[in-house]
C-alpha positions, 0 to 999 in steps of 0.5 A: 500500500506504500503511501496509500491509506483508507479512512472513515469516521465512526457514526455519531449514533450507536453506543459501544463500550470500547472494551470488546471487539475483534479485528481479522485481517490478511496482510502480506508484507513487502518491506521490513525494519520500519514501523507499519500501521495496519489499523489506527483509531481515535481522536486527539490525544486518545488513540489506538495503534495496531501495527508492525514495529521497526523490529518486525514484531507485532504490537497493540498500543493504546494511549489515553490521557487517563493513564490507567487506560494506556497499554502496549502488548508486543509479540515475542516473535518477529514476522519477516516473511515477504512471500506468504500472507499472514492472517492476523486476529486481534481479540479484545475483551478487557472486561474479562476477569482473566487477564490473559483473555483481555487481549489475544493475538493469533497469527495463522490460527496460532495464539502469539505470546504478548509482552503484557496484558491490558488492565481490566476495563480499559477502553480502546479508541476504535469504536467510540462515536465520531472517531477517526478510523484509518487503515494503513497509516498512523493516526496520532500524534502524527501521520506516517508509518504507512503499511508497506504491502498488501491487505485483504478481507479486513473484518472489524466486529464491534462488541464481539470477541471471536476466535480465529476459527471464524475467519480461517481453518486448517486445510486438511490436505496441506495442513496450512491455514486457509481463508474463510471468505464468508464468515458468519459474524456480527459486526455491531454498531461500528463494524465493517468488512472491506477489501473483499476479493479486490480493492473495494472500500465499500463496506460488505458487512451491511452496515454501510460503514464505507471507507475512502482512499485518503491518499495514494492509489489502491491497486487491485492485485491477483495476489491473495491469501488463496493464491500467492503470486510471485513477487521479488524476494528482498530476503534472498542473498541476491534479492536483498541487494549486493554489498555496494548496492542500495536497490529498492522495491516498491508496489508490493515488491513488483518494482525494482530500482537498482543502485549500482556501484563500479563493481557491483550489479543489482539483481533481484529474483522472484520469491517462487521458483520453478522446476516443473511445468510451464510459466510466464511473466512480463517485465517492463523496462522503465529506465536504465542503459543495459538491462538483463531480463530472464531467470537464475538457477540459484540464489548465489552470494557473490558480490559482483555477478549480474544476471547472465554471469553464471552457468544457470543464468539465462537472460536477454540483454537490451541488444536482443542477445541472450547471456548465459555463463558470461557469454552472449548468444544470438537467438534472433531477438530484437533490441528493447527500450524503455516501456517495452514489455518483455515476456519470459516463457519458461518450459521446465517440462522440456527445458526451454526458454523463450522471450517476447517483445510487446507480445511478439515471440522473438525465438519460436525455437527455444534456447535449451536450459539446464535441467535444474533438478539434475544439474550439480550447479543448481546449488541448494534450491534446485529451481529457476527464479525470474530475475532482472539486472541493470548492467551499467555500473554508472546508472540505475535501472527501474524494472516493473514486473507483472507475475500475473498480479494484473498490474505494472506497479500501481497501473492496473492493466486495462483493455483486453487482458489474458489469464494464465493456462490454469485461469489464474493471473492477469497478463498484458499478452496471451501466454496460451496456445503459442506454437513453440518448437512446432508444438502448441504450448500454454503457460501458467502464472508463477503462483501457488496455484500455478505451481500445483496446476 
């Protein structure tokens, strides 16, 4: 959400004791190491913040002029996964005589340990009359601390204390925590349900407690709790940036800006990898002099290699040639410039790679890539990852990827769009029924459902 946030003011009518409520939200983090708000509410010097702290722990903070109502509860564990979605449930009932049941936090269905329990009967600043409520930004005493990532299915239930099993359950096949898209809950006088299956801020609870976009652009993404899409991995050895670099990631980690030194090149790789099946992604070159777009077969720790430098790298250069093992190969490709969209087709069933420029295939006869599952150079992960590099040590490159998310940065795709082979993902160009090596081939989005298609 970057500098985007949502806002509303509670009704002047409708009572609430401010002690009992439940928040359920699915969030996917894109940035770490900074304070990031999920929800805030209050007025003046009375406010409540629900957020990730700069140490990546989750916290609930309540501030009131009446100091007996002040409270901070912090989880003992951190939350540093930028690939998966977290389901967060905060369950409050401060009138409860049992201290441990006055504020409970659950992450993916499991209760988290908090540093402290709130005092009995304290009031939170989320459900009073004429109170500001904001999603994704600090409310007081100053604005800022924007949430960096994506959010989905935010429920707030006033005067209700619900267990996480109302909003999610364990998948009996995979053992993973999965979303309940239509929970049977009561929302109360000040409750709401927003961001259901898209970027709508219209309240779906029936209470008409609609939000507005306070600032920024609220972009719809196909990345969701039930189908996790690939993004850039800021935690990988190369994805985190080489020493000497200060690359940045934006828009849900789909936009990468390099900052190169004289001997180091910024490389960013996808969170998900491929070693079977067929996959497609699109990369738009925004700026830079010498770009490389393609795949890497391992996530190395070298401080100076670029995409195309290693034996399991395959990347198309801005000239239209392909680089692998530090050698350029003429594949009959054409050069590309700023705002051109390069499609990358990876066929792990036949170990071939193809590229397109603005929807036109460059090499219908694919270039052979290494069977990563058998190659001793696969290193530790045994999979290919989409990636990009700016190969100009004197300048920066900006690259926007659509892994099937349905947008380049915050610009939603419009007009005719296309799904991946399994019906998931949204692309600018059609990745289906393409004649390659004399055979019709179709490609999936790189996502959890695409990997299991």
